[in-house]
N, C-alpha and C positions, 0 to 999 in steps of 0.2 A: 649224355641224354638230347634227342633231337627235342629241339624246342622252338616253334616258330615264335614270333613277336605275338601274336594275339593272344596265345597261351601263356606267355612268361609272367611270372610272379616274383617281382622283386623286393617286395616292402619286408623288412624283418619281422615285424610283429605279426605278420601272416604266417610268415615262414617257420617262426618260432612258435608259434601256436599249433601248427599242423606236427611238427615234430612232440611237443608235449601231449597232442592226444592220438599219438600213433601208438597202439599197443605192443608193435614189435616192429624193429629194424632187422634189415641184411647188412652185414658188416663185411666189407669186400676189398682184398685187397691183391696185389700180383702174387702168382702163384707159379708154380712149376711146369712146363712143357706149355706154356700159353694157355691155361686155364685158372681163371682166378680162383683164389680159396674165399669160401662164404661161410658166413656164421649168420644163424638166426638168434636175436637176442634182444631183450628191453637195453634202450639206452637213456641214461637220464641226461637233461640238459641242465647246465648251470649257466643261466643266460648272461648274469653279469660277467661271466670269466670266458663265454663264449668255448665252452668246453662240453664234450660229451663223455660222460662217464658209464661204465659197464665192467663186466667180468666174465672171464670164461673159464670152463673147468678144467685144470692143469692137465688132465688127459687129452684135452682139444689140441692138436697140433698145430692150431691156425696162430695161436698164441705167439709160437716161434716163429712162424713166416711173418707175422706182424712186426714183430722185432728185427727182423731181417730186412722188410721192405721199407720201415719207415713212415709209410703213408698209408691210408685207408679211405675207404669211400663209405658213409652210412647211407642207406636209402630206406625212407621213411614214405610209407604208401597212406594216402588218405582217402577219402570217401571213392569209390568208383562203382562203375554199372553200364550194363549195355542200353543202347539208346537205338530202338526200332525205326526204321522209315515209315512206319505207319501212324507215327506221331506227329510228322511235319505235315501240316496243310499244304506245302506246295507240291507234296505227292499227289495230290487230286488235281493239280493243275497240269503237270508235265511229267511226272514219274521219274524223273533225273533225279533221285535219291537214293543212299546204300546207308547200312547199318554203320554205325560206329560205335566207340567206349569212351566215355567219360571218366576221368578220373583227376586226383590231384596226386602230386608227389613232390618231396624234397630230398635233394642230394646234398649231403655235407661232406667237404674234403679237406683233408688237412695232414700234420703230422701225428702219429699215435704214439704214445707210451705206455710200456709194458711196466706193470705196478706189482711187486712181488712182498714190498714192506706192510707188515700185518697192520701196524696203526692206520695206513692209508686204505689197505683192504676194508680195514672194519669200518673206516667213514665211508667208503663207497657203498657198501651192501647195505649201510645203515641208511643212508640218502636213497637208494634205490626202493628200500623197504618202506619209508615214510612216503614217498609219492604213490606207490602202489596201494598202500594199505590206508591211504586219506578218506578213503569213500565207505571205509567199514564202519559198523557202528561201533567197535571197540579196536580200535587198530591195534594190530600185532607189532611189538618192537624187537628188535634184535636184542636188547636188553632183556627181555622177557625169558630169553634161554640161557643156561646155565653158561659161566665164561668158558670154562673148560672145553665144553661142545663147540662153541661158536669157535675157540682158538683152532681145534682140531679141524673143523670144518673149513676155516680159512686158510690150511696148508692144502687143500683139495681145488685152489681156484687161484688164477692170477686176474690182477686189476687192468682197466683198461682207460686211457684218457686220451680222446681225440680233441685235438685243438682245431677248431673250424676257421679254415684260411678262405674256402671258397664255398659259397651257399647258392645254391639254385633252387628255384622253385618252377614246378607247372601246374597249371590249372587249366585242364581242358574240359571246358564247361560249356561248349557249343556257342562261344563268343564268336566263332566264325559263320555262324547260320544267320539268317534273316530272321527279326525279334517274334515274327510268328511260329516260325520252326523252333525257335529257342523255347517260346513257352509252351509249344505242345511236347516237347521233349521233358521240360521240367514237369508239367502236368503228367505225363504219361509214369514218369519216374516216382512221381508223388502219389501215384495211385496203386503201385507196386504193393504186393504183399511181404515182400523182402524188405527188411529195415535196410539193407545197404544201398538198394535204390532210393530209399527215401532220403537216405543221407545224403546221396548225389546232388537230389531235388533243393534240400536244405540248402546247400553248398549253392547253388546257381542261383537261389532266391536271394541269399545273402550277398553274393558277387553283383546281382542285378541292383539291389537297393544300394550298394555302395557307390555306384555311378554317379 
């Protein structure tokens, strides 16, 4: 990932927070013919172990490629949004401004294990379900389904455990702009009708308050 110093984020607590808040990850590994293998899937962070857990459909050939490759990269997308030059006060001064895109992203890389043991698979899907159901008024649990049904469903998946060896974060939030332009970009994003843009404004505001 191209990551200039102004945008680099190294604090583990911030990076782990972005991972936890991401709704869906990209899991990437070396593929045949010079083209990567990519799967979209949720991954759950076990922070104390530095491990990402997930699962794939057994019919998805990516799990076999992952076993052969032995390593993988998980990509997590945070807030992202378009920044218009019209929001920069400097536009009125010299017009030497261009559009850009602000965003947050985290890359987690390391060795990956393919898991077929039913007990470990059960633990993985239970953890993932607990994480995703936590906000529900009455959270659903794997234990709510009949055991024979769950056992049959587990035969159709394989588990994954990616041990994080390298964690890289990027938060491109107008840090390279003069403060008036940065404030203008934040205000423009905050006024957007799109919740995704407002999320970028919130990230910029939080980053500014942390300085």
